[in-house]
TORMI-553091 format. One record per residue: residue number from 1; chain; x, y, z of N, C-alpha, C in turn. Coordinates in steps of 0.1 Angstrom, whole numbers, plus 5000, padded with zeros to 4 digits. Atoms other than C-alpha are relative to their C-alpha. Example, Ala and Ser with C-alpha at 12.3 -4.5 7.8 and 13.67 -1.06 7.14 Angstrom:
# TORMI-553091
> pos:unit:n.px:n.py:n.pz:ca.px:ca.py:ca.pz:c.px:c.py:c.pz
> 1:A:5009:4988:5000:5123:4955:5078:5009:5012:5000
> 2:A:4991:4989:5000:5137:4989:5071:4992:5011:5008
***
This chain:
# TORMI-553091
> pos:unit:n.px:n.py:n.pz:ca.px:ca.py:ca.pz:c.px:c.py:c.pz
> 1:A:5011:5005:4992:5354:6124:1899:5003:5002:5015
> 2:A:4998:4999:4985:5349:6132:1936:4995:4988:5007
> 3:A:5004:5012:4994:5348:6102:1958:5000:5003:5015
> 4:A:5002:4998:4986:5335:6103:1993:5005:4988:5008
> 5:A:4994:5011:4993:5356:6082:2017:4997:5001:5014
> 6:A:5003:4999:4986:5346:6073:2052:4985:4999:5002
> 7:A:5014:5002:4997:5313:6072:2069:4993:5013:5000
> 8:A:5008:4988:4999:5285:6098:2064:5003:5010:4989
> 9:A:4998:4990:5011:5280:6124:2037:5004:5013:5006
> 10:A:4997:4987:4995:5283:6153:2061:5014:5000:5007
> 11:A:4987:5000:4993:5314:6141:2080:5010:4991:4993
> 12:A:4991:5008:5008:5329:6119:2053:5011:5008:4994
> 13:A:4988:4993:5006:5361:6128:2034:4998:5000:4985
> 14:A:5002:4999:5014:5358:6140:1999:5013:5000:4993
> 15:A:4988:5002:5008:5385:6129:1975:4998:5005:4986
> 16:A:5001:4996:5014:5391:6146:1942:5011:4993:4993
> 17:A:4989:5008:5006:5410:6120:1922:5007:5007:4989
> 18:A:4993:4993:5011:5416:6143:1893:5011:5009:5005
> 19:A:4989:4991:4994:5435:6167:1916:5011:4991:5004
> 20:A:4989:5009:4996:5454:6138:1931:5008:4995:4989
> 21:A:4993:5005:5011:5462:6125:1897:5009:5011:4994
> 22:A:4992:4989:5006:5474:6159:1885:5012:5002:5009
> 23:A:4988:4998:4991:5496:6162:1917:5010:4989:4997
> 24:A:4991:5010:5002:5511:6128:1909:5008:5003:4987
> 25:A:4993:4997:5013:5519:6139:1873:5011:5011:5002
> 26:A:4989:4990:4998:5537:6170:1886:5011:4994:5008
> 27:A:4990:5006:4992:5555:6149:1911:5009:4991:4991
> 28:A:4992:5009:5009:5566:6125:1883:5011:5008:4993
> 29:A:4990:4992:5007:5584:6154:1866:5011:5003:5009
> 30:A:4989:4997:4990:5604:6160:1898:5007:4986:5004
> 31:A:4994:5012:4997:5608:6124:1907:5002:4988:4990
> 32:A:5007:5009:4997:5601:6002:1951:5013:4989:4999
> 33:A:4991:5009:5007:5771:5597:2129:4999:4989:5007
> 34:A:5002:5012:4992:5767:5573:2133:5013:4995:5002
> 35:A:4987:5006:4998:5795:5558:2150:4998:4985:4997
> 36:A:5001:5014:5005:5802:5523:2135:5005:4991:5011
> 37:A:4996:5010:4990:5802:5495:2161:5000:4986:4993
> 38:A:4999:5012:5008:5815:5464:2143:4997:4988:5008
> 39:A:5002:5011:4992:5811:5441:2172:5011:4990:4999
> 40:A:4989:5009:5002:5845:5426:2164:5007:4998:5013
> 41:A:4992:5003:4988:5866:5409:2191:5013:4993:4996
> 42:A:4988:5006:5004:5902:5397:2190:4999:4985:5001
> 43:A:4999:5015:5000:5911:5360:2183:5003:4995:5014
> 44:A:4997:5005:4987:5910:5342:2216:5013:4992:5000
> 45:A:4987:5007:4999:5945:5329:2227:4997:4987:5008
> 46:A:5001:5013:4994:5950:5293:2238:5011:4998:5010
> 47:A:4989:5002:4990:5969:5285:2270:4999:4985:5005
> 48:A:4999:5014:4995:5980:5251:2286:5007:5000:5013
> 49:A:4994:5002:4987:5988:5241:2321:5009:4988:5001
> 50:A:4992:5012:4999:6005:5207:2314:5007:4998:4986
> 51:A:4993:5002:5013:6031:5196:2288:4994:4989:4992
> 52:A:5006:5011:5009:6009:5167:2277:4993:5006:4989
> 53:A:5006:4994:5011:5995:5171:2244:4985:5002:5002
> 54:A:5014:4996:4999:5962:5188:2241:4991:4992:4991
> 55:A:5009:5007:5009:5933:5168:2229:4995:5009:4989
> 56:A:5005:4991:5011:5921:5180:2196:4985:5004:5003
> 57:A:5014:4995:4999:5891:5201:2198:4995:5005:4987
> 58:A:5006:4996:5012:5867:5208:2172:5002:5015:4998
> 59:A:4997:4986:5003:5877:5240:2156:4988:5008:4998
> 60:A:5012:4991:5002:5852:5267:2160:5005:5013:4994
> 61:A:4996:4987:5006:5852:5298:2140:4996:5011:5009
> 62:A:5003:4988:4992:5854:5331:2158:5001:5012:4991
> 63:A:5000:4988:5009:5847:5364:2143:5014:5006:5000
> 64:A:4987:4993:5002:5878:5380:2129:4998:5015:5001
> 65:A:5002:4985:4999:5884:5416:2136:4998:5005:4986
> 66:A:5002:4993:5013:5872:5437:2108:5002:5015:5002
> 67:A:4997:4985:5000:5881:5472:2100:4989:5007:4992
> 68:A:5010:4992:5006:5856:5498:2091:5005:5014:4997
> 69:A:4996:4986:5004:5864:5529:2072:4989:5010:5003
> 70:A:5010:4990:4998:5847:5560:2083:4993:5004:4987
> 71:A:5007:4995:5012:5821:5572:2059:5006:5012:4994
> 72:A:4993:4989:5006:5836:5594:2034:4990:5011:4995
> 73:A:5009:4990:5004:5804:5611:2024:4993:5006:5012
> 74:A:5007:4993:4989:5787:5636:2047:4986:5003:4996
> 75:A:5014:4998:5003:5750:5642:2050:4999:5014:4993
> 76:A:5001:4987:5007:5738:5669:2026:4995:5011:5009
> 77:A:5004:4989:4992:5735:5703:2041:4986:5004:4997
> 78:A:5014:4995:5002:5700:5715:2046:5000:5013:4992
> 79:A:5001:4987:5008:5690:5742:2021:4995:5011:5009
> 80:A:5005:4989:4991:5686:5775:2038:4987:5004:4995
> 81:A:5013:4996:5004:5651:5788:2038:5000:5012:4991
> 82:A:5000:4988:5010:5641:5812:2011:4998:5013:5008
> 83:A:5000:4988:4993:5648:5846:2023:4988:5009:4996
> 84:A:5011:4991:5002:5618:5869:2027:5002:5012:5008
> 85:A:4998:4987:4992:5616:5905:2039:4995:4997:5014
> 86:A:5004:5002:4986:5611:5910:2076:4985:4998:5002
> 87:A:5014:5003:4996:5579:5897:2092:4993:4992:4989
> 88:A:5006:5009:5010:5573:5874:2063:4992:5007:4989
> 89:A:5007:4993:5010:5562:5901:2039:5004:4995:4986
> 90:A:4997:5004:5013:5560:5895:2002:5012:5008:4995
> 91:A:4989:4993:5006:5590:5905:1981:4996:5014:4995
> 92:A:5004:4986:5005:5590:5943:1974:4992:5008:5009
> 93:A:5008:4993:4990:5571:5953:2005:5008:5003:5013
> 94:A:4994:4997:4987:5580:5969:2038:4989:5006:5008
> 95:A:5009:4995:4991:5562:5980:2069:5003:5014:5003
> 96:A:4998:4986:4996:5556:6016:2077:4991:5003:5012
> 97:A:5008:4996:4988:5545:6031:2110:4997:5015:4998
> 98:A:5004:4987:5004:5526:6062:2101:5000:5010:5012
> 99:A:5000:4990:4990:5527:6095:2120:4987:5000:5008
> 100:A:5013:5001:4993:5490:6089:2128:4999:4989:5010
> 101:A:5000:5011:4990:5499:6058:2148:4997:4987:4994
> 102:A:5003:5013:5005:5487:6031:2125:5012:4994:4992
> 103:A:4989:5006:5008:5510:6007:2106:4994:4990:4990
> 104:A:5004:5010:5010:5507:5985:2075:5012:4999:4990
> 105:A:4989:5002:5009:5529:5972:2047:4996:5006:4986
> 106:A:5002:4994:5013:5533:5991:2014:5011:4996:4991
> 107:A:4989:5003:5009:5554:5986:1983:5012:5009:5001
> 108:A:4987:4992:5000:5590:5998:1982:4999:5011:4990
> 109:A:5000:4989:5009:5593:6032:1968:4987:5009:5000
> 110:A:5012:4992:4999:5558:6044:1976:5002:5011:5010
> 111:A:4998:4988:4992:5556:6078:1991:4988:5004:5008
> 112:A:5012:4996:4992:5534:6091:2019:4995:5014:4996
> 113:A:5006:4987:5002:5510:6120:2013:4989:5002:5010
> 114:A:5011:4997:4991:5487:6137:2037:4989:5006:4991
> 115:A:5011:4996:5009:5455:6140:2016:4990:5009:5007
> 116:A:5009:4991:4992:5434:6156:2044:5004:4997:5014
> 117:A:4997:5003:4986:5436:6158:2082:4997:4986:5004
> 118:A:5003:5013:4995:5420:6124:2085:5003:4989:4989
> 119:A:4998:5010:5011:5433:6107:2053:5015:5001:4996
> 120:A:4986:5001:5004:5468:6095:2045:5001:4991:4988
> 121:A:4999:5008:5012:5478:6082:2011:5015:4995:4998
> 122:A:4987:5006:5004:5507:6060:1999:5000:4998:4985
> 123:A:5000:5000:5014:5515:6065:1962:5013:4996:4994
> 124:A:4988:5004:5007:5540:6050:1937:5006:5013:4993
> 125:A:4994:4989:5007:5565:6074:1921:4993:5003:4986
> 126:A:5007:4999:5012:5547:6067:1888:4988:4991:5000
> 127:A:5011:5009:5001:5515:6051:1878:4987:5006:5006
> 128:A:5013:4995:4996:5478:6058:1882:4994:4991:5010
> 129:A:5005:5008:4989:5472:6040:1915:5004:5005:5013
> 130:A:4996:4996:4986:5472:6046:1952:4993:4993:5010
> 131:A:5006:5006:4988:5465:6032:1986:4998:5011:5010
> 132:A:5001:4991:4990:5451:6053:2013:4991:4995:5012
> 133:A:5007:5004:4987:5437:6051:2049:4993:5012:5005
> 134:A:5008:4989:4994:5409:6073:2063:4995:4996:5014
> 135:A:5005:5002:4986:5398:6077:2099:4989:5010:5002
> 136:A:5012:4991:4998:5364:6090:2109:4995:4997:5015
> 137:A:5004:5002:4986:5358:6094:2147:4984:5001:5000
> 138:A:5015:5000:4998:5322:6088:2159:4992:4998:4988
> 139:A:5007:5003:5013:5310:6072:2127:4985:4999:5003
> 140:A:5014:4999:4998:5273:6079:2124:4992:4987:4997
> 141:A:5008:5012:5004:5263:6045:2109:5010:4989:4996
> 142:A:4992:5011:5004:5276:6011:2100:5007:5001:4987
> 143:A:4992:4999:5012:5302:6007:2073:4992:4995:4988
> 144:A:5008:5005:5011:5279:5986:2051:4989:5010:4996
> 145:A:5010:4990:5003:5251:6012:2053:5007:5012:4993
> 146:A:4993:4989:5006:5276:6039:2045:5004:4998:4986
> 147:A:4996:5003:5014:5289:6021:2014:4987:5000:4991
> 148:A:5012:5000:5008:5253:6016:2003:4996:5014:4996
> 149:A:5004:4986:5003:5246:6053:2005:5009:5006:4990
> 150:A:4990:4995:5010:5278:6061:1986:4997:4994:4986
> 151:A:5002:5007:5012:5269:6036:1960:4988:5006:4993
> 152:A:5011:4994:5006:5235:6052:1954:5004:5013:4993
> 153:A:4996:4988:5006:5252:6085:1946:5008:4998:4987
> 154:A:4991:5003:5011:5275:6068:1921:4992:4992:4988
> 155:A:5007:5008:5010:5249:6046:1902:4995:5009:4989
> 156:A:5004:4993:5011:5242:6057:1867:5010:5011:4995
> 157:A:4990:4990:5004:5273:6079:1865:5014:4994:4999
> 158:A:4986:5004:5002:5309:6075:1853:5002:4985:4998
> 159:A:4998:5014:5003:5303:6039:1842:5001:4991:5012
> 160:A:4998:5008:4987:5300:6027:1878:4994:4986:4998
> 161:A:5005:5014:5000:5296:5989:1881:5005:4993:5012
> 162:A:4997:5008:4988:5295:5969:1913:5006:4987:4997
> 163:A:4995:5013:5001:5317:5939:1916:4995:4992:5012
> 164:A:5005:5006:4988:5308:5931:1952:4998:5010:5011
> 165:A:5002:4992:4988:5295:5947:1984:4994:4991:5010
> 166:A:5004:5010:4990:5292:5926:2015:5005:5003:5014
> 167:A:4995:4999:4986:5294:5925:2052:5012:4991:5002
> 168:A:4987:5008:4998:5329:5914:2062:5005:5004:5014
> 169:A:4994:4997:4987:5341:5912:2098:5015:5001:4998
> 170:A:4986:4998:5002:5376:5926:2100:5007:5002:5014
> 171:A:4993:5000:4988:5399:5919:2129:4991:5001:5012
> 172:A:5009:5001:4989:5370:5911:2151:4989:5011:5001
> 173:A:5009:4989:5000:5350:5942:2142:4991:4999:4988
> 174:A:5009:5000:5011:5319:5945:2121:5004:5010:4990
> 175:A:4996:4991:5011:5327:5960:2087:4994:4996:4987
> 176:A:5005:5002:5013:5321:5959:2050:5012:5001:4990
> 177:A:4990:4999:5011:5341:5953:2018:4992:5004:4987
> 178:A:5007:4995:5012:5332:5971:1986:5010:5000:4988
> 179:A:4992:5000:5012:5347:5965:1951:4992:5003:4988
> 180:A:5008:4995:5012:5337:5982:1919:5010:5006:4990
> 181:A:4993:4993:5010:5349:5998:1887:4992:5013:4996
> 182:A:5006:4988:5004:5342:6033:1874:5009:5007:4990
> 183:A:4992:4993:5010:5354:6056:1846:4999:5015:5002
> 184:A:5000:4986:4998:5363:6091:1855:5002:5008:4986
> 185:A:4999:4992:5013:5366:6120:1829:5012:4997:4992
> 186:A:4987:5003:5008:5401:6108:1819:4997:4989:4990
> 187:A:5004:5011:5009:5384:6079:1802:5007:4986:5004
> 188:A:4993:5012:4996:5406:6053:1820:4992:4993:5011
> 189:A:5008:5008:4990:5385:6027:1838:5008:4996:5012
> 190:A:4992:5002:4988:5396:6024:1874:4993:4988:5008
> 191:A:5005:5011:4991:5393:5994:1898:5002:5004:5014
> 192:A:4999:4996:4986:5386:6001:1934:4996:4989:5009
> 193:A:5004:5010:4989:5385:5978:1965:5003:5007:5013
> 194:A:4998:4994:4986:5381:5990:2001:4994:4992:5011
> 195:A:5005:5006:4988:5376:5976:2035:4998:5010:5011
> 196:A:5002:4990:4989:5360:5996:2063:4995:4992:5012
> 197:A:5005:5006:4988:5352:5987:2099:4999:5011:5011
> 198:A:5001:4991:4988:5343:6005:2132:5005:4993:5012
> 199:A:4993:5007:4989:5364:5998:2162:4991:5002:5013
> 200:A:5008:5000:4987:5352:5996:2199:4997:5014:5005
> 201:A:5001:4986:4996:5356:6034:2203:4990:5007:4991
> 202:A:5009:4994:5009:5333:6041:2174:5006:5007:4988
> 203:A:4992:4994:5011:5360:6052:2150:5000:4991:4988
> 204:A:5000:5008:5012:5357:6040:2114:5013:5002:4993
> 205:A:4988:5000:5008:5388:6031:2095:4997:4993:4987
> 206:A:5002:5005:5013:5388:6025:2058:5014:4999:4993
> 207:A:4988:5002:5008:5417:6010:2038:4995:4998:4985
> 208:A:5005:4998:5014:5412:6019:2001:5012:4998:4990
> 209:A:4990:5001:5010:5431:6009:1970:4994:5001:4986
> 210:A:5005:4998:5013:5426:6020:1934:5012:4999:4990
> 211:A:4991:5002:5010:5444:6011:1902:4993:4999:4986
> 212:A:5006:5001:5013:5438:6010:1864:4994:4986:4998
> 213:A:5007:5013:5001:5413:5982:1857:5007:4991:4989
> 214:A:4994:5008:5010:5430:5971:1825:5013:4993:5004
> 215:A:4987:5005:4995:5462:5964:1845:4997:4992:5013
> 216:A:5003:5007:4987:5444:5947:1875:5003:4985:4998
> 217:A:4996:5014:5000:5459:5913:1883:5003:4996:5014
> 218:A:4998:5005:4987:5470:5892:1912:5011:5009:5008
> 219:A:4990:4991:4994:5500:5916:1918:4993:5013:5006
> 220:A:5007:4988:4996:5476:5946:1921:4992:4996:5013
> 221:A:5007:5004:4989:5454:5926:1944:5009:4998:5013
> 222:A:4991:5002:4989:5484:5918:1965:5003:5013:5008
> 223:A:4998:4987:4993:5489:5955:1973:4989:5002:5011
> 224:A:5011:4998:4990:5455:5956:1990:5000:4989:5010
> 225:A:5000:5011:4990:5456:5921:2006:5011:5001:5010
> 226:A:4989:4998:4991:5490:5928:2021:4998:5011:5010
> 227:A:5004:4989:4991:5478:5961:2035:4991:4995:5011
> 228:A:5010:5005:4990:5449:5943:2052:5006:4991:5010
> 229:A:4994:5010:4991:5470:5914:2065:5010:5006:5010
> 230:A:4990:4994:4991:5495:5938:2081:4995:5012:5008
> 231:A:5006:4988:4994:5471:5965:2093:4999:4999:5015
> 232:A:5001:4998:4986:5474:5977:2129:4995:5014:5003
> 233:A:5005:4986:4997:5453:6006:2141:5007:5006:5011
> 234:A:4993:4993:4989:5466:6032:2164:4996:4995:5014
***
């Protein structure tokens, strides 16, 4: 199935997933004190200036010196914080700074692929899934409208089913998020989620993730959410 990524049908980026999948299959053949103060004082001494006998005085008790042993137990050592990868990333992720100037976190072992002049992918050594970023200068229309147009072309084909499509502001910019499933000719239903937005210069960026629907879970979702959380445009 060919998937148009980016804004506009004329200037968008056409992805052929079957070719990408075949390329991955070929690649797989070749290749993530307290100080204690007791307050004790010594017993006061008695002195006399005359030999006459001293009148008896009522005996008063005075505090006797006490000894205090230093505490034998030491405060428990604080537990070290749980180690996490740099910048607080989830386990198994690392940040990449792409040649195109953007940066984001991807899973360990994922490899960079230049899918087109304006589209960069990060793919695992094995598995039918991938993350990619597309860039479209001078986007002709809003991301939400662009997604709607793309959806029209997909409806009624390949088992397309929308999960959600909504306006979502991203990093202070107007954008849209689109999530759906579809079934290409391979017969394997795929789960897609993508976030697009247009920056102040009019360039549209789209972060896209696709994986097998039957294997979609919180770990798969983490791939996409981590990419968004760490995304920095050029």
